[in-house]
Biopython code that builds the backbone (N, CA, C, O; Angstrom):
import numpy as np
from Bio.PDB.StructureBuilder import StructureBuilder

atoms = [
    (1, "MET", "N", (18.521, -209.614, 3.709)),
    (1, "MET", "CA", (19.178, -209.741, 2.428)),
    (1, "MET", "C", (19.997, -208.470, 2.174)),
    (1, "MET", "O", (19.492, -207.365, 2.372)),
    (2, "PRO", "N", (21.248, -208.614, 1.742)),
    (2, "PRO", "CA", (22.074, -207.441, 1.448)),
    (2, "PRO", "C", (21.493, -206.633, 0.288)),
    (2, "PRO", "O", (20.837, -207.178, -0.600)),
    (3, "ARG", "N", (21.744, -205.335, 0.313)),
    (3, "ARG", "CA", (21.282, -204.441, -0.752)),
    (3, "ARG", "C", (22.486, -203.845, -1.462)),
    (3, "ARG", "O", (23.559, -203.698, -0.878)),
    (4, "LEU", "N", (22.296, -203.512, -2.707)),
    (4, "LEU", "CA", (23.343, -202.888, -3.501)),
    (4, "LEU", "C", (22.788, -201.585, -4.060)),
    (4, "LEU", "O", (21.680, -201.544, -4.594)),
    (5, "SER", "N", (23.564, -200.538, -3.929)),
    (5, "SER", "CA", (23.147, -199.237, -4.443)),
    (5, "SER", "C", (24.299, -198.637, -5.231)),
    (5, "SER", "O", (25.446, -198.663, -4.784)),
    (6, "ILE", "N", (23.992, -198.100, -6.403)),
    (6, "ILE", "CA", (25.020, -197.440, -7.207)),
    (6, "ILE", "C", (24.494, -196.083, -7.657)),
    (6, "ILE", "O", (23.291, -195.897, -7.839)),
    (7, "ASP", "N", (25.404, -195.149, -7.831)),
    (7, "ASP", "CA", (25.044, -193.834, -8.343)),
    (7, "ASP", "C", (25.192, -193.848, -9.857)),
    (7, "ASP", "O", (26.253, -194.183, -10.383)),
    (8, "ILE", "N", (24.119, -193.482, -10.553)),
    (8, "ILE", "CA", (24.159, -193.368, -12.005)),
    (8, "ILE", "C", (23.472, -192.069, -12.402)),
    (8, "ILE", "O", (22.684, -191.506, -11.644)),
    (9, "THR", "N", (23.785, -191.613, -13.593)),
    (9, "THR", "CA", (23.167, -190.379, -14.071)),
    (9, "THR", "C", (21.716, -190.653, -14.450)),
    (9, "THR", "O", (21.304, -191.804, -14.594)),
    (10, "GLU", "N", (20.958, -189.589, -14.606)),
    (10, "GLU", "CA", (19.565, -189.729, -15.030)),
    (10, "GLU", "C", (19.495, -190.386, -16.409)),
    (10, "GLU", "O", (18.619, -191.213, -16.663)),
    (11, "GLN", "N", (20.409, -190.021, -17.285)),
    (11, "GLN", "CA", (20.446, -190.606, -18.624)),
    (11, "GLN", "C", (20.725, -192.111, -18.548)),
    (11, "GLN", "O", (20.090, -192.897, -19.251)),
    (12, "GLN", "N", (21.667, -192.505, -17.703)),
    (12, "GLN", "CA", (21.967, -193.930, -17.547)),
    (12, "GLN", "C", (20.758, -194.673, -16.989)),
    (12, "GLN", "O", (20.470, -195.796, -17.402)),
    (13, "HIS", "N", (20.053, -194.047, -16.051)),
    (13, "HIS", "CA", (18.864, -194.666, -15.468)),
    (13, "HIS", "C", (17.801, -194.882, -16.542)),
    (13, "HIS", "O", (17.178, -195.942, -16.598)),
    (14, "GLN", "N", (17.593, -193.879, -17.391)),
    (14, "GLN", "CA", (16.604, -194.002, -18.456)),
    (14, "GLN", "C", (16.998, -195.099, -19.447)),
    (14, "GLN", "O", (16.150, -195.874, -19.891)),
    (15, "GLN", "N", (18.276, -195.161, -19.787)),
    (15, "GLN", "CA", (18.742, -196.200, -20.708)),
    (15, "GLN", "C", (18.557, -197.588, -20.101)),
    (15, "GLN", "O", (18.164, -198.529, -20.791)),
    (16, "LEU", "N", (18.840, -197.704, -18.823)),
    (16, "LEU", "CA", (18.672, -198.978, -18.129)),
    (16, "LEU", "C", (17.200, -199.379, -18.092)),
    (16, "LEU", "O", (16.855, -200.539, -18.316)),
    (17, "LYS", "N", (16.346, -198.411, -17.810)),
    (17, "LYS", "CA", (14.914, -198.660, -17.753)),
    (17, "LYS", "C", (14.389, -199.119, -19.116)),
    (17, "LYS", "O", (13.589, -200.052, -19.194)),
    (18, "ILE", "N", (14.832, -198.472, -20.169)),
    (18, "ILE", "CA", (14.404, -198.841, -21.521)),
    (18, "ILE", "C", (14.901, -200.236, -21.882)),
    (18, "ILE", "O", (14.145, -201.048, -22.415)),
    (19, "SER", "N", (16.163, -200.515, -21.594)),
    (19, "SER", "CA", (16.726, -201.835, -21.903)),
    (19, "SER", "C", (15.976, -202.932, -21.164)),
    (19, "SER", "O", (15.686, -203.984, -21.736)),
    (20, "ALA", "N", (15.663, -202.693, -19.904)),
    (20, "ALA", "CA", (14.916, -203.680, -19.121)),
    (20, "ALA", "C", (13.519, -203.877, -19.702)),
    (20, "ALA", "O", (13.046, -205.006, -19.831)),
    (21, "ALA", "N", (12.866, -202.774, -20.050)),
    (21, "ALA", "CA", (11.513, -202.865, -20.604)),
    (21, "ALA", "C", (11.505, -203.628, -21.926)),
    (21, "ALA", "O", (10.594, -204.413, -22.188)),
    (22, "LEU", "N", (12.507, -203.400, -22.747)),
    (22, "LEU", "CA", (12.571, -204.086, -24.037)),
    (22, "LEU", "C", (12.745, -205.593, -23.894)),
    (22, "LEU", "O", (12.384, -206.351, -24.795)),
    (23, "THR", "N", (13.295, -206.028, -22.769)),
    (23, "THR", "CA", (13.451, -207.467, -22.532)),
    (23, "THR", "C", (12.318, -208.025, -21.679)),
    (23, "THR", "O", (12.277, -209.221, -21.391)),
    (24, "GLY", "N", (11.394, -207.142, -21.276)),
    (24, "GLY", "CA", (10.264, -207.588, -20.462)),
    (24, "GLY", "C", (10.638, -207.894, -19.026)),
    (24, "GLY", "O", (9.968, -208.691, -18.368)),
    (25, "GLN", "N", (11.698, -207.271, -18.529)),
    (25, "GLN", "CA", (12.165, -207.529, -17.175)),
    (25, "GLN", "C", (12.104, -206.253, -16.341)),
    (25, "GLN", "O", (12.068, -205.141, -16.867)),
    (26, "SER", "N", (12.095, -206.451, -15.027)),
    (26, "SER", "CA", (12.265, -205.307, -14.131)),
    (26, "SER", "C", (13.727, -204.881, -14.210)),
    (26, "SER", "O", (14.576, -205.641, -14.675)),
    (27, "ILE", "N", (14.018, -203.669, -13.755)),
    (27, "ILE", "CA", (15.410, -203.213, -13.762)),
    (27, "ILE", "C", (16.266, -204.172, -12.940)),
    (27, "ILE", "O", (17.367, -204.538, -13.354)),
    (28, "LYS", "N", (15.762, -204.578, -11.776)),
    (28, "LYS", "CA", (16.523, -205.492, -10.914)),
    (28, "LYS", "C", (16.835, -206.791, -11.651)),
    (28, "LYS", "O", (17.982, -207.236, -11.672)),
    (29, "ASP", "N", (15.810, -207.401, -12.258)),
    (29, "ASP", "CA", (16.024, -208.666, -12.958)),
    (29, "ASP", "C", (16.953, -208.497, -14.157)),
    (29, "ASP", "O", (17.787, -209.358, -14.435)),
    (30, "TYR", "N", (16.799, -207.377, -14.862)),
    (30, "TYR", "CA", (17.655, -207.117, -16.021)),
    (30, "TYR", "C", (19.117, -206.997, -15.599)),
    (30, "TYR", "O", (19.994, -207.619, -16.199)),
    (31, "VAL", "N", (19.375, -206.201, -14.569)),
    (31, "VAL", "CA", (20.753, -206.007, -14.101)),
    (31, "VAL", "C", (21.343, -207.322, -13.604)),
    (31, "VAL", "O", (22.487, -207.648, -13.923)),
    (32, "LEU", "N", (20.580, -208.071, -12.833)),
    (32, "LEU", "CA", (21.086, -209.348, -12.323)),
    (32, "LEU", "C", (21.356, -210.337, -13.457)),
    (32, "LEU", "O", (22.353, -211.059, -13.430)),
    (33, "SER", "N", (20.468, -210.369, -14.452)),
    (33, "SER", "CA", (20.690, -211.307, -15.559)),
    (33, "SER", "C", (21.932, -210.929, -16.358)),
    (33, "SER", "O", (22.641, -211.805, -16.852)),
    (34, "ARG", "N", (22.202, -209.629, -16.488)),
    (34, "ARG", "CA", (23.395, -209.189, -17.214)),
    (34, "ARG", "C", (24.661, -209.412, -16.383)),
    (34, "ARG", "O", (25.703, -209.785, -16.923)),
    (35, "ALA", "N", (24.571, -209.187, -15.092)),
    (35, "ALA", "CA", (25.748, -209.308, -14.226)),
    (35, "ALA", "C", (26.165, -210.764, -14.029)),
    (35, "ALA", "O", (27.353, -211.066, -13.916)),
    (36, "PHE", "N", (25.197, -211.649, -13.988)),
    (36, "PHE", "CA", (25.505, -213.038, -13.665)),
    (36, "PHE", "C", (25.228, -213.994, -14.820)),
    (36, "PHE", "O", (25.005, -215.184, -14.598)),
    (37, "ARG", "N", (25.239, -213.484, -16.047)),
    (37, "ARG", "CA", (24.993, -214.360, -17.189)),
    (37, "ARG", "C", (26.163, -215.319, -17.363)),
    (37, "ARG", "O", (27.291, -215.033, -16.963)),
    (38, "ALA", "N", (25.867, -216.444, -17.960)),
    (38, "ALA", "CA", (26.928, -217.424, -18.222)),
    (38, "ALA", "C", (27.859, -216.863, -19.286)),
    (38, "ALA", "O", (27.398, -216.269, -20.261)),
    (39, "PRO", "N", (29.147, -217.041, -19.113)),
    (39, "PRO", "CA", (30.081, -216.551, -20.131)),
    (39, "PRO", "C", (29.795, -217.194, -21.482)),
    (39, "PRO", "O", (29.545, -218.396, -21.570)),
    (40, "GLN", "N", (29.835, -216.391, -22.517)),
    (40, "GLN", "CA", (29.652, -216.893, -23.871)),
    (40, "GLN", "C", (30.998, -217.396, -24.382)),
    (40, "GLN", "O", (32.052, -216.993, -23.891)),
    (41, "GLU", "N", (30.947, -218.264, -25.355)),
    (41, "GLU", "CA", (32.183, -218.851, -25.880)),
    (41, "GLU", "C", (33.149, -217.779, -26.369)),
    (41, "GLU", "O", (34.359, -217.890, -26.169)),
    (42, "ASN", "N", (32.612, -216.735, -27.014)),
    (42, "ASN", "CA", (33.486, -215.698, -27.551)),
    (42, "ASN", "C", (33.843, -214.630, -26.516)),
    (42, "ASN", "O", (34.539, -213.670, -26.847)),
    (43, "ASP", "N", (33.382, -214.777, -25.272)),
    (43, "ASP", "CA", (33.717, -213.836, -24.205)),
    (43, "ASP", "C", (35.115, -214.074, -23.649)),
    (43, "ASP", "O", (35.718, -213.181, -23.054)),
    (44, "THR", "N", (35.613, -215.256, -23.844)),
    (44, "THR", "CA", (36.881, -215.593, -23.210)),
    (44, "THR", "C", (37.928, -215.956, -24.254)),
    (44, "THR", "O", (37.622, -216.521, -25.304)),
    (45, "LEU", "N", (39.143, -215.623, -23.940)),
    (45, "LEU", "CA", (40.276, -215.985, -24.780)),
    (45, "LEU", "C", (41.093, -217.033, -24.049)),
    (45, "LEU", "O", (41.116, -217.076, -22.819)),
    (46, "SER", "N", (41.752, -217.865, -24.811)),
    (46, "SER", "CA", (42.693, -218.774, -24.171)),
    (46, "SER", "C", (43.847, -217.932, -23.648)),
    (46, "SER", "O", (44.003, -216.773, -24.034)),
    (47, "GLU", "N", (44.638, -218.504, -22.787)),
    (47, "GLU", "CA", (45.783, -217.770, -22.244)),
    (47, "GLU", "C", (46.718, -217.335, -23.372)),
    (47, "GLU", "O", (47.241, -216.221, -23.366)),
    (48, "GLU", "N", (46.916, -218.216, -24.325)),
    (48, "GLU", "CA", (47.801, -217.888, -25.450)),
    (48, "GLU", "C", (47.226, -216.747, -26.293)),
    (48, "GLU", "O", (47.958, -215.845, -26.699)),
    (49, "GLN", "N", (45.914, -216.788, -26.557)),
    (49, "GLN", "CA", (45.277, -215.716, -27.326)),
    (49, "GLN", "C", (45.368, -214.383, -26.590)),
    (49, "GLN", "O", (45.627, -213.344, -27.200)),
    (50, "ALA", "N", (45.154, -214.420, -25.281)),
    (50, "ALA", "CA", (45.227, -213.191, -24.489)),
    (50, "ALA", "C", (46.634, -212.612, -24.511)),
    (50, "ALA", "O", (46.808, -211.402, -24.650)),
    (51, "LEU", "N", (47.631, -213.466, -24.375)),
    (51, "LEU", "CA", (49.019, -212.990, -24.408)),
    (51, "LEU", "C", (49.386, -212.427, -25.777)),
    (51, "LEU", "O", (50.097, -211.426, -25.865)),
    (52, "LEU", "N", (48.908, -213.061, -26.844)),
    (52, "LEU", "CA", (49.170, -212.548, -28.190)),
    (52, "LEU", "C", (48.496, -211.196, -28.403)),
    (52, "LEU", "O", (49.084, -210.290, -28.994)),
    (53, "ALA", "N", (47.262, -211.061, -27.922)),
    (53, "ALA", "CA", (46.553, -209.785, -28.048)),
    (53, "ALA", "C", (47.276, -208.696, -27.264)),
    (53, "ALA", "O", (47.414, -207.571, -27.746)),
    (54, "LEU", "N", (47.736, -209.023, -26.063)),
    (54, "LEU", "CA", (48.484, -208.057, -25.256)),
    (54, "LEU", "C", (49.793, -207.686, -25.944)),
    (54, "LEU", "O", (50.158, -206.512, -25.998)),
    (55, "HIS", "N", (50.490, -208.676, -26.464)),
    (55, "HIS", "CA", (51.755, -208.425, -27.168)),
    (55, "HIS", "C", (51.531, -207.485, -28.354)),
    (55, "HIS", "O", (52.284, -206.529, -28.540)),
    (56, "ASP", "N", (50.501, -207.755, -29.153)),
    (56, "ASP", "CA", (50.215, -206.914, -30.321)),
    (56, "ASP", "C", (49.894, -205.483, -29.902)),
    (56, "ASP", "O", (50.367, -204.527, -30.516)),
    (57, "PHE", "N", (49.091, -205.347, -28.857)),
    (57, "PHE", "CA", (48.734, -204.014, -28.365)),
    (57, "PHE", "C", (49.967, -203.266, -27.880)),
    (57, "PHE", "O", (50.176, -202.108, -28.240)),
    (58, "LEU", "N", (50.783, -203.924, -27.067)),
    (58, "LEU", "CA", (51.970, -203.264, -26.516)),
    (58, "LEU", "C", (52.996, -202.953, -27.601)),
    (58, "LEU", "O", (53.654, -201.914, -27.554)),
    (59, "GLU", "N", (53.133, -203.841, -28.570)),
    (59, "GLU", "CA", (54.071, -203.592, -29.670)),
    (59, "GLU", "C", (53.658, -202.348, -30.458)),
    (59, "GLU", "O", (54.492, -201.510, -30.801)),
    (60, "GLN", "N", (52.373, -202.245, -30.736)),
    (60, "GLN", "CA", (51.868, -201.066, -31.447)),
    (60, "GLN", "C", (52.094, -199.798, -30.618)),
    (60, "GLN", "O", (52.494, -198.763, -31.151)),
    (61, "ARG", "N", (51.839, -199.887, -29.340)),
    (61, "ARG", "CA", (52.027, -198.723, -28.461)),
    (61, "ARG", "C", (53.499, -198.331, -28.381)),
    (61, "ARG", "O", (53.823, -197.144, -28.406)),
    (62, "LEU", "N", (54.390, -199.308, -28.286)),
    (62, "LEU", "CA", (55.828, -199.008, -28.265)),
    (62, "LEU", "C", (56.268, -198.302, -29.545)),
    (62, "LEU", "O", (57.075, -197.375, -29.496)),
    (63, "GLN", "N", (55.746, -198.732, -30.673)),
    (63, "GLN", "CA", (56.080, -198.077, -31.936)),
    (63, "GLN", "C", (55.601, -196.624, -31.939)),
    (63, "GLN", "O", (56.293, -195.742, -32.447)),
    (64, "GLN", "N", (54.418, -196.376, -31.370)),
    (64, "GLN", "CA", (53.909, -195.006, -31.285)),
    (64, "GLN", "C", (54.812, -194.143, -30.412)),
    (64, "GLN", "O", (55.116, -193.004, -30.763)),
    (65, "VAL", "N", (55.235, -194.679, -29.289)),
    (65, "VAL", "CA", (56.107, -193.928, -28.378)),
    (65, "VAL", "C", (57.446, -193.642, -29.047)),
    (65, "VAL", "O", (57.959, -192.526, -28.965)),
    (66, "ARG", "N", (58.008, -194.643, -29.706)),
    (66, "ARG", "CA", (59.301, -194.459, -30.379)),
    (66, "ARG", "C", (59.234, -193.404, -31.485)),
    (66, "ARG", "O", (60.225, -192.731, -31.767)),
    (67, "SER", "N", (58.068, -193.265, -32.106)),
    (67, "SER", "CA", (57.933, -192.271, -33.177)),
    (67, "SER", "C", (57.462, -190.919, -32.645)),
    (67, "SER", "O", (57.168, -190.008, -33.418)),
    (68, "GLY", "N", (57.392, -190.795, -31.310)),
    (68, "GLY", "CA", (57.048, -189.512, -30.703)),
    (68, "GLY", "C", (55.567, -189.253, -30.531)),
    (68, "GLY", "O", (55.177, -188.133, -30.204)),
    (69, "GLU", "N", (54.736, -190.252, -30.741)),
    (69, "GLU", "CA", (53.290, -190.085, -30.583)),
    (69, "GLU", "C", (52.905, -190.278, -29.119)),
    (69, "GLU", "O", (52.462, -191.355, -28.721)),
    (70, "THR", "N", (53.077, -189.236, -28.334)),
    (70, "THR", "CA", (52.720, -189.298, -26.919)),
    (70, "THR", "C", (51.837, -188.109, -26.577)),
    (70, "THR", "O", (51.714, -187.167, -27.360)),
    (71, "VAL", "N", (51.230, -188.159, -25.409)),
    (71, "VAL", "CA", (50.416, -187.045, -24.916)),
    (71, "VAL", "C", (51.024, -186.546, -23.620)),
    (71, "VAL", "O", (51.678, -187.296, -22.896)),
    (72, "SER", "N", (50.803, -185.275, -23.337)),
    (72, "SER", "CA", (51.357, -184.710, -22.111)),
    (72, "SER", "C", (50.341, -184.681, -20.976)),
    (72, "SER", "O", (50.661, -184.226, -19.878)),
    (73, "ALA", "N", (49.126, -185.155, -21.220)),
    (73, "ALA", "CA", (48.086, -185.146, -20.188)),
    (73, "ALA", "C", (48.404, -186.177, -19.104)),
    (73, "ALA", "O", (49.024, -187.208, -19.364)),
    (74, "SER", "N", (47.966, -185.871, -17.891)),
    (74, "SER", "CA", (48.145, -186.820, -16.791)),
    (74, "SER", "C", (47.084, -187.914, -16.896)),
    (74, "SER", "O", (46.115, -187.775, -17.642)),
    (75, "SER", "N", (47.268, -188.988, -16.155)),
    (75, "SER", "CA", (46.269, -190.059, -16.168)),
    (75, "SER", "C", (44.936, -189.551, -15.636)),
    (75, "SER", "O", (43.882, -189.980, -16.106)),
    (76, "ALA", "N", (44.965, -188.644, -14.664)),
    (76, "ALA", "CA", (43.722, -188.065, -14.132)),
    (76, "ALA", "C", (43.000, -187.262, -15.215)),
    (76, "ALA", "O", (41.775, -187.320, -15.322)),
    (77, "ASP", "N", (43.764, -186.511, -16.019)),
    (77, "ASP", "CA", (43.166, -185.748, -17.119)),
    (77, "ASP", "C", (42.522, -186.681, -18.143)),
    (77, "ASP", "O", (41.425, -186.416, -18.635)),
    (78, "ILE", "N", (43.206, -187.759, -18.453)),
    (78, "ILE", "CA", (42.692, -188.718, -19.429)),
    (78, "ILE", "C", (41.416, -189.374, -18.904)),
    (78, "ILE", "O", (40.447, -189.525, -19.647)),
    (79, "LYS", "N", (41.411, -189.763, -17.629)),
    (79, "LYS", "CA", (40.212, -190.370, -17.036)),
    (79, "LYS", "C", (39.049, -189.395, -17.046)),
    (79, "LYS", "O", (37.925, -189.775, -17.374)),
    (80, "ALA", "N", (39.305, -188.139, -16.689)),
    (80, "ALA", "CA", (38.245, -187.126, -16.665)),
    (80, "ALA", "C", (37.677, -186.921, -18.064)),
    (80, "ALA", "O", (36.462, -186.808, -18.232)),
    (81, "ARG", "N", (38.538, -186.874, -19.056)),
    (81, "ARG", "CA", (38.085, -186.693, -20.443)),
    (81, "ARG", "C", (37.266, -187.901, -20.895)),
    (81, "ARG", "O", (36.238, -187.741, -21.553)),
    (82, "ALA", "N", (37.710, -189.099, -20.548)),
    (82, "ALA", "CA", (36.979, -190.314, -20.925)),
    (82, "ALA", "C", (35.603, -190.337, -20.275)),
    (82, "ALA", "O", (34.617, -190.698, -20.918)),
    (83, "ARG", "N", (35.532, -189.957, -19.012)),
    (83, "ARG", "CA", (34.231, -189.909, -18.326)),
    (83, "ARG", "C", (33.318, -188.887, -18.980)),
    (83, "ARG", "O", (32.134, -189.149, -19.191)),
    (84, "ALA", "N", (33.867, -187.725, -19.300)),
    (84, "ALA", "CA", (33.065, -186.679, -19.934)),
    (84, "ALA", "C", (32.514, -187.165, -21.274)),
    (84, "ALA", "O", (31.346, -186.931, -21.585)),
    (85, "LEU", "N", (33.334, -187.826, -22.056)),
    (85, "LEU", "CA", (32.878, -188.345, -23.344)),
    (85, "LEU", "C", (31.845, -189.449, -23.168)),
    (85, "LEU", "O", (30.863, -189.523, -23.906)),
    (86, "ARG", "N", (32.080, -190.299, -22.186)),
    (86, "ARG", "CA", (31.183, -191.434, -21.962)),
    (86, "ARG", "C", (29.811, -190.998, -21.467)),
    (86, "ARG", "O", (28.795, -191.568, -21.862)),
    (87, "TYR", "N", (29.782, -189.989, -20.604)),
    (87, "TYR", "CA", (28.526, -189.593, -19.983)),
    (87, "TYR", "C", (27.932, -188.327, -20.583)),
    (87, "TYR", "O", (27.136, -187.642, -19.940)),
    (88, "GLY", "N", (28.319, -188.020, -21.813)),
    (88, "GLY", "CA", (27.657, -186.942, -22.519)),
    (88, "GLY", "C", (28.266, -185.571, -22.383)),
    (88, "GLY", "O", (27.698, -184.603, -22.888)),
    (89, "GLY", "N", (29.397, -185.447, -21.723)),
    (89, "GLY", "CA", (30.055, -184.148, -21.621)),
    (89, "GLY", "C", (30.893, -183.889, -22.849)),
    (89, "GLY", "O", (30.918, -184.686, -23.786)),
    (90, "ALA", "N", (31.571, -182.777, -22.829)),
    (90, "ALA", "CA", (32.406, -182.444, -23.993)),
    (90, "ALA", "C", (33.865, -182.691, -23.713)),
    (90, "ALA", "O", (34.707, -182.464, -24.582)),
]
sb = StructureBuilder()
sb.init_structure("model")
sb.init_model(0)
sb.init_chain("A")
sb.init_seg("    ")
for serial, (resi, resn, name, xyz) in enumerate(atoms, 1):
    if name == "N":
        sb.init_residue(resn, " ", resi, " ")
    sb.init_atom(name, np.array(xyz, "f"), 0.0, 1.0, " ", f" {name:<3s}", serial, name[0])
structure = sb.get_structure()
């Protein structure tokens, strides 16, 4: 049987362990149930809804750019900052 291994922080491991315990499942069963759960009705948008949401997002972003609301950071800088914020860094 194939195996899957991922690197996670100690904090993420503890959170995963707690979440699994709260549902009465092993970590393996918890992760598999979350990864392969049936899509919920509100999980999906129709194609038209998705296009409208994308249009609204891009229109708002274009207005920000036109008014000079931009950042000078590179995409790598933005990703690093997002990871730091997500995983408890500053």
